[in-house]
C-alpha positions, 0 to 999 in steps of 0.5 A: 823595826816594827812596833806592834800596836794592840787595840783594847776595847773601852767599856762602852765598846764592850757593852755594845759588843755584849748587846750585839751578841744578845741580838745575834743570839735572838736572831739565831733563835727566832730565824728558824722558828719564823721560817718554819712557821711561815713555810709550814703554815703558808700552804695551809692558810694565810698568816692571820693568827696574832702569834705568827704576825708577832713572831714575824715582826719580832724577827724584823725588829731584832734584825733591824736593831742588830743591823743598827747596832753593828753599824753604830759599833763599827762607826764608833770603833773606826772613829776611835782608831782614827783618833788614836792613830792621829794621836800617835802620829802627833806624838811621833812628830813631837818626839822626832822634832824635840831638842831634848833626848828621848829614849824609848826602852823595853822592860829589860832596858834595851833601847827600842827607839831614839830621837835625832837629838841623841845622835846629835848631842851624844854623837851616836849612830842610830843603827848602832844604839838600837837594841843595845842595853841602856848601860851603853849610854849610861856608862859612856866614858864621859860619864865614868868620871862623875859618879854623882852624875851616874847616881843621878841618872840611875835615881831618875830612871828608878823613878821612871820605872816606878811610874813617875815622870823624871827629867834629867838636866845635865850640867 
């Protein structure tokens, strides 16, 4: 099963993108003007007027800042992507090698992923449990005897869906 990972920009990256757009806008505005001035006036006389020189250096300066900003943004974004990929890989390793049961659910209560401990402890096959509702585990025959245990599980999962961290220790 493929997991879709989305990437959202941080506030710092959004500021860099905004700066990049401003610089690109300046380039788009000044480039035709600079080209027109140099082509039209190059044949008539040398570029000796301060305005032409100023526009030329403004264009070069803006182009340099644009290139610098683009390179810096790409380096920063690449570093953050690599860092997040490493963190996800570490989390996956921790989940796969944990002795405790870890179940990843979607917002509708369907099981997206399980770690090997669930297959070992509850004797479920990984393929048969993926995409099944969580109640297949919750209302297992061994749990049906104990209403208190089922209520404990349900209360802990309510805490999880409220955003709290919950731990269930079975007797």
